[in-house]
C-alpha positions as CSV (number, residue, x, y, z in Angstrom):
1,M,0.3,-0.1,-0.2
2,N,1.3,3.3,-1.1
3,P,2.1,5.0,2.4
4,T,0.4,8.6,0.8
5,D,-2.9,6.6,-0.4
6,V,-4.7,5.4,2.5
7,P,-7.9,3.6,1.5
8,A,-9.9,5.0,4.2
9,T,-12.3,7.8,5.3
10,M,-11.3,11.1,7.4
11,L,-14.3,12.3,9.4
12,V,-14.1,15.5,10.9
13,V,-16.8,16.3,13.5
14,A,-17.0,19.8,13.5
15,K,-19.7,22.8,14.5
16,S,-20.1,26.2,13.0
17,P,-17.1,28.7,15.0
18,I,-20.1,31.4,15.8
19,P,-19.4,33.6,18.6
20,G,-21.1,32.5,21.7
21,F,-21.5,28.9,20.3
22,A,-18.0,27.4,19.6
23,K,-15.2,27.2,22.2
24,T,-17.3,28.9,25.0
25,R,-14.9,27.7,27.8
26,L,-11.8,30.0,26.2
27,T,-14.2,33.0,27.7
28,P,-12.8,34.7,29.5
29,P,-9.9,35.5,28.7
30,F,-10.8,35.8,25.4
31,S,-13.9,37.2,24.0
32,P,-16.6,35.4,22.4
33,V,-15.7,36.7,19.0
34,D,-11.6,35.8,19.9
35,A,-13.0,32.1,20.5
36,A,-14.9,31.5,17.6
37,Y,-12.0,32.9,15.4
38,L,-9.3,30.6,17.3
39,A,-12.0,27.9,16.6
40,A,-12.1,28.8,13.1
41,C,-8.8,29.2,12.6
42,A,-8.0,25.5,14.2
43,L,-10.7,24.0,11.6
44,L,-9.2,25.4,8.6
45,D,-6.0,24.0,9.8
46,T,-7.6,20.4,10.2
47,L,-9.1,20.9,6.7
48,D,-5.7,21.7,5.6
49,A,-4.3,18.5,6.9
50,V,-7.1,16.1,6.2
51,R,-6.6,17.4,2.5
52,E,-2.9,16.8,2.5
53,S,-3.0,13.5,4.5
54,G,-3.6,11.2,1.5
55,I,-6.7,9.7,3.0
56,R,-8.8,8.6,0.1
57,H,-12.1,10.0,1.5
58,S,-13.0,13.4,3.5
59,V,-16.3,13.9,5.3
60,V,-17.2,16.7,7.6
61,A,-20.5,16.1,10.1
62,W,-21.2,19.5,10.4
63,T,-23.8,21.9,12.5
64,G,-24.4,25.5,12.9
65,D,-25.0,28.6,10.3
66,L,-21.9,28.6,8.3
67,D,-22.9,32.2,7.2
68,R,-22.7,33.3,11.4
69,A,-19.3,31.8,11.4
70,E,-15.9,33.6,12.0
71,R,-13.7,33.1,8.5
72,S,-16.9,31.9,6.9
73,V,-15.7,32.5,3.5
74,E,-12.8,30.4,4.1
75,L,-14.4,27.9,5.7
76,A,-17.2,27.5,2.5
77,A,-14.5,27.0,0.8
78,A,-12.7,24.6,2.3
79,L,-15.9,22.7,2.8
80,R,-16.5,22.9,-0.9
81,Q,-13.6,20.3,-1.0
82,V,-14.8,17.5,0.9
83,T,-18.4,15.4,1.4
84,V,-20.6,17.4,3.9
85,V,-22.9,15.6,5.9
86,P,-25.5,17.5,8.7
87,Q,-25.0,15.8,12.1
88,R,-28.5,13.9,13.3
89,G,-29.3,13.2,17.0
90,D,-30.0,14.7,20.2
91,S,-26.9,13.8,22.7
92,F,-23.3,14.4,21.2
93,G,-22.5,10.3,21.4
94,E,-25.7,10.5,19.3
95,R,-24.5,12.7,17.0
96,L,-20.8,10.8,16.8
97,A,-22.2,7.6,16.2
98,N,-24.4,8.9,13.0
99,A,-21.7,10.7,11.6
100,H,-19.7,7.4,11.6
101,V,-22.4,5.4,9.8
102,D,-23.0,8.5,7.2
103,A,-19.4,8.6,6.6
104,A,-18.9,4.6,6.2
105,E,-20.9,4.8,3.1
106,F,-17.7,4.6,1.4
107,G,-17.3,0.9,2.4
108,V,-13.4,1.8,4.1
109,P,-12.5,2.4,7.6
110,V,-13.2,5.7,9.0
111,L,-11.2,7.6,11.3
112,Q,-12.7,10.5,13.1
113,I,-11.7,13.7,14.4
114,G,-12.7,16.7,15.7
115,M,-11.8,20.4,14.9
116,D,-9.7,21.3,18.4
117,T,-6.6,19.4,17.5
118,P,-5.0,21.6,15.1
119,Q,-1.4,19.9,16.0
120,A,-2.7,16.9,14.3
121,D,-0.5,17.5,11.0
122,A,-1.2,15.4,7.7
123,D,1.8,12.8,8.6
124,L,-0.1,11.7,12.1
125,L,-3.3,11.8,10.1
126,N,-2.0,9.4,7.5
127,R,-0.2,7.0,9.9
128,S,-3.3,7.2,12.2
129,A,-5.5,6.0,9.3
130,A,-2.5,3.6,7.9
131,R,-2.6,2.0,11.1
132,L,-6.4,1.4,11.3
133,V,-6.3,-0.4,7.8
134,A,-3.5,-2.2,8.7
135,T,-4.9,-3.5,11.8
136,G,-8.8,-4.3,10.9
137,D,-9.2,-3.4,14.6
138,T,-9.9,0.2,16.3
139,V,-7.7,2.9,17.1
140,L,-8.3,5.2,20.2
141,G,-6.3,8.3,20.1
142,P,-6.1,9.3,23.7
143,A,-6.6,13.2,24.8
144,A,-4.6,14.7,27.5
145,D,-7.7,15.6,29.8
146,G,-9.0,12.1,30.0
147,G,-11.3,12.2,26.7
148,W,-9.6,11.0,23.2
149,W,-9.2,13.0,20.0
150,A,-9.2,10.2,17.3
151,L,-11.3,7.4,16.9
152,G,-11.0,4.6,13.9
153,L,-13.4,1.7,13.2
154,P,-12.9,-0.7,10.7
155,E,-16.8,-0.6,10.4
156,P,-19.6,1.1,11.7
157,R,-21.2,-1.3,13.8
158,P,-19.3,-0.4,17.0
159,A,-20.3,3.3,16.4
160,H,-23.4,2.5,18.5
161,L,-21.5,2.0,21.5
162,L,-20.8,5.7,21.7
163,T,-24.6,6.7,22.6
164,D,-23.9,4.8,26.0
165,V,-20.5,6.3,27.0
166,P,-20.5,9.3,28.9
167,M,-18.7,12.3,26.6
168,S,-16.4,15.3,27.9
169,T,-15.4,13.8,31.2
170,P,-12.2,12.8,32.6
171,R,-13.3,9.1,31.8
172,T,-14.6,9.2,28.4
173,G,-11.4,7.7,26.7
174,E,-11.2,5.0,29.2
175,L,-14.6,4.3,29.0
176,T,-14.8,4.2,25.3
177,A,-11.8,1.9,25.0
178,T,-13.7,-0.4,27.4
179,A,-16.9,-0.8,25.5
180,L,-15.0,-1.4,22.7
181,R,-13.1,-4.4,24.2
182,H,-16.4,-5.7,25.9
183,S,-17.8,-5.6,22.2
184,G,-14.8,-8.0,21.1
185,F,-12.8,-5.0,19.2
186,R,-8.8,-4.9,19.9
187,V,-7.9,-1.4,21.0
188,H,-4.8,0.3,19.3
189,S,-3.4,3.3,21.0
190,L,-2.7,6.5,18.9
191,P,-0.2,9.4,20.1
192,T,-1.9,11.5,23.0
193,L,-2.6,14.9,22.2
194,T,-4.3,17.8,24.0
195,D,-7.5,19.1,23.3
196,V,-8.1,23.2,22.9
197,D,-10.8,23.6,25.4
198,T,-9.2,26.2,27.8
199,Y,-6.6,29.1,27.3
200,A,-3.9,27.1,29.1
201,D,-4.9,24.8,26.0
202,A,-4.6,27.1,23.6
203,V,-1.2,28.2,24.6
204,S,0.1,25.0,24.9
205,V,-1.2,23.7,21.5
206,A,0.0,26.9,19.7
207,A,3.3,26.0,20.8
208,V,3.5,22.6,18.9
209,S,1.6,23.6,16.0
210,R,1.8,25.7,12.9
211,G,-0.5,27.6,10.9
212,R,-3.3,29.6,11.5
213,F,-4.3,28.5,14.9
214,T,-0.8,29.5,16.0
215,R,-0.5,32.5,14.5
216,A,-4.1,33.6,15.9
217,V,-3.0,32.6,19.6
218,A,0.2,34.6,19.5
219,D,-1.8,37.8,17.9
220,L,-4.8,37.7,20.7
221,V,-2.1,36.7,23.7
222,T,0.2,39.6,22.2
223,A,-2.9,41.9,22.1
224,K,-4.2,41.0,25.8
225,T,-0.4,41.7,27.6
226,P,-0.6,44.9,29.1
227,V,3.0,47.2,28.0
228,P,5.1,48.2,30.7
229,L,5.4,51.7,31.4
């Protein structure tokens, strides 16, 4: 298999970066507009990485009004290059499960990420998807806060397990892995990354990533730093 051509689908679960709707835990110290702008930058960097990853198919499960988003014109252009499906379901777990089912329409394994790990570059995504394809099992990328940043499934059946896993808790990653194992799947670990949820996360991730997100964090932090008299 050509390492630059992975027969898998890259699934990005994303919400429109609207002030007051996206990345609200960054406020304060950032304003709602600043937080949404950072979310837009992270998503644009992520879509760049997906496009350059060599993964054969790309799907974005979307929610929210794109016209109200920060950097809406750039996001609209990026989204035209992928298959966009609406998020379906009441709970976050249901929306994730349904997104996996929709992305599985291409008939190949699905690697899912969110929009808050802009440090996940094209090479990491390629290697993660290649591992998913090679093992035929599941892959899980732990997050530093106890959650997970990536989930790879060989086929959509195990996606329904996500509806019973409490999301956004310090044990979400552990509980997800346990549910997969109890259903007969082996779980292979990917590198641990930090999700951008808080101000400290944003500064930490900006230090190890490149692109729009890093530049935006640097600009905003500088703007909020008092100038010595």
